[in-house]
N, C-alpha and C positions, 0 to 999 in steps of 0.2 A: 274359554278354557285356557289355563295358564300353560305356557310353553316350558319345555325342558331347556333351561338357559345353558346348561353344560353341553347338551347335544347341539345347540346352535353354534357352538364354537367350531372353527375350521379344524380339519384334521392335523395340520402342522402344529397348532397350538395345543391340542389335546395330547399329541405325541410328546411335546415338550413337557407338559405337566406329568405325564406318565414316566418320563425319564428321571424325574426327581423322586420316584417311589422305588422301594425295594421290588425286585422283579416278581416276587411272590404276590405282591399287591397288584402289580400291573396285570398279571395273568388273570386275577380274579375279575377284572373288568370285562373279560371276554364274554361273560354270561349276561351282560346288560342288554345287548341287542345284537342284531346281525352286523350293524356298523362297527360295533366294538369288538367283534369276534377276532379280528386279526390286527387290530390297531396296536396292541402291545408288541407285535413283532417289528414295529418300525421305530422303537425307542432308540435313542443314541447312546444311552448308558445302561449297561447290564450290571446290576448290583446283586450279588449272590451272597447270602448268609445262611449256612445250613441250619442254624439255630431257629430260623423262621419256619422250617418245615418239620412237621411231626413225623416220627419214624415210619409210620405206615405209608406215607406219601413220598418218601425220598426217591424211590425208583420212578414213580410217575413224574416227579419234578425233573429228574434227569432227562426224561423223554421230552418234556416241554423245552428244556434248554437246547437239546439237540435240534428240535424243530426251529427254534429261534435262530441258531447259528446257520442252519441250512436255508433259511428264508432269504429270498432276494440275494443270492450268493454274490452277485456282482455289485450289490448296493453299498455305497460308502456311508450309509446312515450310522452304523455302529462306530462310536468314537472312543468309548471307555468301557473297560472291564474291571470290575472290582469283586474280588472273591475273599470271603472270610469263612473258615470252616474249622471244626474241631479235628484234631489229629486222629481221633478214634474213628472218624468218618471218612478218612482219606480214600479208602478203597470202595466207598459207595458211589463215588462219582468219577467219571473220566476227566479229571481236572486238567491233566497234562494235555489231553486231546482238545479240550475246550480252549485252552490258552493258545495252543498251536494254530487252531482254526481262526481264532480272533486276531492273532498277531500276523500270521503268515498269509492267510487267505482273505480276511476282512480288513486288514490294514488299520487296526485301531491306533489311536494316538496316546491313550493313557492306560496303563496296566498297574493294578494295585492288588497284591496278594498277601494275605495274612493268615497264619495258623494260630488259632486260639487254643489256650491251655496246652501248649506243646510239652510232651514228655521228652521228646528228642526231635531234632530238626529233620526235615524230610526233603529229599531231592526229587522234585517233580518237574522243574522248569525245563521245557523243551529247548533244544539248541536254537530254534528259530527266533527266540526272544532276543538273543544276542547278535542277530543279523538283521534285525528289523530296520526297514528303510522309512518307517512311518512313526515309530514311537517317539513321543515328545516328553513323556514323563514315565518313570519306572519306580514303583515303590514295592519293596519286598520286606516282610517282617516274619522272623522266626522260621526261615527256610534255609536250605543249603544251596549255595551256588557251587556246582561241581567244578572239577578241574576243567578249565576252558582250553581244550586242545587246539582249537582253531583261534584265529584272531577275532576279536570282538569288533563289530562294525555297527555303530548306532549313530548314523550321520545326522539325525534330527533331534536326538535326545538332549533336552535342556535341563531337566530336573531328575535327580536320582536320590532316592531315600532308601537306605539299607539299615534296618533295625534288627539287632540281635540275629544277624545272619552268620552262618558258618561257611567258610570258604575252603574249596578243595576237599580232600578227604583225610581222615585221621592217619591213614597209611601213606597217602601221597605227599602230605606235608607241603603243599604248594599254595597255601593260603595267601602268602605275600604276593606271589606272581598273579594269582587270580584277581586280587583287588587292583593291582597295577594295570592288568589287561582291561578290566572293566572301565577304569577311568581314562586310560589312554585311547580306548576305542570310541570315545565320545568327543569328537572334535569341537562341538559347539556347547558343551556342558557348561551351564552357568550357576546351577544351584545344586549343592551336594550336601547330604546329611548322612552321617555315620553314627549310629548308636551301637557301641561294641559290647560284647559279652566276654566273659573270662575265657571261654573255650572256643573262640572263633577261628583258631588255627592260623592266626596272623601274628608273627613275631615282630616285624617292622612294617608299619603302615606307611606307605608312600603315596602322597597326594601330589601329583605333578600335572599341572594343567595350565595351558596358555589362555583358555577361555573362561575359567572359573571366576565368578564374581561373588558368590555367597557360599560359605562353608561352615557347617555346624558339626562339631565332634563331641561326643559324650562317651566317656570310658570310666565308669565308676568302680567297677570291681574286676580284678584280673591279676595277672602274674607278671606285670612289668612289660618289657619289650621296648619298642621305640616307635617314634612317629617322625616323619619328614614331610614338610610342607613347602612346596615350591610353586607359587601361583602368582605371576607378575600382575595379573589383572584383578586380583582379589580385592573386593571393596568392603566386605563384611565377614567377620569370623567370630563364631562362638566356640570357645575352647574350654571344655569341661572334662579334661583328661586328668584324673588323679592317679593313674597307674603307670604311665610310661616312664621308664628310666631315662631314655635318651630322647631328647626333643630338639629337632633342628628345623628352624624356619628361615627362609631366605627369599629374596626377590618379592617382598611384600610392600613395595613402595607406593602402591595404589590404595593401600588399606585406609578406609575412612572410619570404620567403627569396629571395635572389638569388645567382646564380653568374655572376661577371664574368670574362671572358677576352677582353679587347679591347685592341688597340694604338691605337685611335682614328685609324687611318690615318696614323700618324706614321711617316715613312720615315727610315731611317738617313741621317744627314747633313743632315736638315732642321733649320733654325734654329727656336727656339721663337718662337711668335707669339701675339698676344693673341686672335686669332680661335679658334685651336685650344685655347688655355687656357680660353676662355669655354665652348667645347663640353664640355671635360672637367669643368669646374666645375659647369656646369648639369646634366650627367648625374648626378653624384654627389649634388648637391643634390636632384634629382628623385627619387632612390631613398633619401633619407636617413631615411625612416620605417621602413626594413626592420629585422627582428628577428634574422635570421640571414644571414650573408654568407660566400660562398666567393670569394676573389679570387686571380687567377693572378699568377705572377712577371712576365710581360710587362706586365700592367696596372700593377703596382706600379712597374716600371721607368719607365713613362710618368709616373706620379704623382711619382716621385723627380726625374725630369728636369725636370718643370714645377713642382716644389715651391716655387720662389721666386715664380712667377706665379700658382699655383693654391693657395689655402688649402684644407686638407682639410675637407670638409663635416662637420657635426656629426651623429653618429648616436646620438641620444639614446635610442632604443629598442633598439639593438643589444645582444644579450646573448650571441650565439655568433658567433665569427669563426674562419674557417679561411683562412690566408694562406700563400703560398709566398715566403719571404724568403731571398735569397742573402746571403752575407756583405757584398757591396757595397751592399745595400739596407738594412742594419740601422740606418743612421743615420736612416732614415725611420720606424723602428718606434716610438720614443717619441711622435713627433708624431701618427702614425696612431692609436695607442692612446689618446692624449689626446683624440681626437675621438670616442671611445667611452666616455663616462663611466660607463655602467652595465653594462659588459662583465663577464660571469661565466665564460664558457668560451672558451679560446683554443687553437687548434691551429695549430702552425707547422710547415710542411714546409721543412726547412732544406737549403741547398746551399752549397757552397764555390765562390766565383767564381774565374775564371781569374786575375784580377788581385787580389791580396790588398792590403788596406789596413787601417790602424789603426782600430779601432772603439772609440769612447768613449761608453758608455751611462751617462750621468749623470742626465739628466732622468727624473723619476718621474711618469708619467701619473696622473691622478686615479683611474682604475679600479684601479690597483695598490694604492692606499691604502684603498680602500673596498669594492669589489665583486668583484674577480677571485678566483674560487674554484678553478678547474681549469685547468691548463696542460699541454698535450701537445706535445712537440717531437720530430719524426721526422727520420730520415735523418741523424743526427749521425755524425761520424767520430771514432773513439777517438783521444784525445790531441790532436785539432785544437783550437787555442787559442781561436778565436773562438766555437766552439760551447760550450766550457766557460764562457767569459765570459757568454754568453747565459743559460745555465742558472743561473749564480750571480746574475745580474742579477735574475731573478725570485725566487730564494730570499731575497735580501737586501732586496728592496723590496716584495714582495707581502704586505700586512699581514694579509689574511684568507684566504690561500691554504690550501686543504685538500688538494690533490693535485697533484703534479707528476710527469708520466711522460715518460721519454726512451727513445728507441729508436735503434738504430744501423744503418747500411747494411751493416755486416759482422756482423750478428747471425746465429746465436746466438754468444755469446762464452764463453770459459772463465771459471770462477769467479774466478781470479786477476786476469783483466782487469777484471772488474766491481769487484773490491775496489780495484784500482788507480784506477779512475775515481772511485769514491766518495771516495777520498782527495784528489782534485783539487777536489772541491766544497767550498763554503764551510761553515764550522761555525757561522756566525751567521745562522741563519734568522730572518726577521722574524716569521713566523707560527709559533707554537709547535705548532699542530695539523697542520702540513703534513706529509704523507707523501710520500716520494720513491720512485718505482718505476722500476727500470732493467731494460730487456730488450734 
């Protein structure tokens, strides 16, 4: 007789397997045998998604969850609670009570709450969430964080993600203070993600933290306002804020890598002004100690537009740069590279602008003559003249270049096309050790 190999596994391993399943599937295993009857009650992760439950069974499902949270009340087995639900079903489940039990009485480490298809944000988070002594990560999406009347105290929280969250109340207008309290109440916070929406009730976002190491900000649509970032220990920042009028960054001397995709709230048709130019200049000066940078084409377009008013900041420590340059922006390239005197690695994502213009690359930045070792140019177009000029510019001027790689949008290409392209490249390479790779 063949044995049931799954049933031969020890309970702790079976529990671990069940912890990776949605709770509705874990519950179904209780009918397999007497041994499985209560095994689902010992899982460490409670993953709830009300879309998994047919409407006739939602009340029965709520009873199962109540049983789960009441089981082994003193047991530390439950580590994580993840809840996803449609706003229209918010009154079918005692979600606030479940969260309070999991956080306050069961001492979970991870809480993840998301409202799906929200018509408006809902405030259901119990106050105990903001006083948890055990939470290590907190993720909230499309919910409201009410006015925090008491001080926030999350002594173990290391990761916080707030996506499309509203802060305070429309009448209270205390959104700014609410965010400040959340961040300041997390003394060991290391990883913070903020995805903002236009009506989040925050006029000035202040991120001040001594412990923060990673920060991601996305603000694509909104009505302006401001952002202030003061994080002496910050090592990585993704800044994708296109809406803030006022941007202040300071004490970012520990910054290692930055990903910038910001239009600095410059609208089409706006005239260049000194206030906006000061904002742009101060931002890049504030992050000038960075070692690795990714910068988008929209951001470079703003820098090019303000190039006569805004001198490019000096990036003395920058050794790796990835930038998206279109043909219309290439006039900015030598000046931008000249601000990176110690650059070693350069990745260019190339594109052809709708309006073609003559490009004259004559200035040779300092890094080309002394430090630049690797250049990668992507998304070239076969026989496109400006792209060929760009490749030859590096071959003719980079004195210590070791490797130049180019790739095309129409890859893979036939061997005869590759041979034709090689014939278009200069035969006068300044660096004798440079190898050219074409794909």
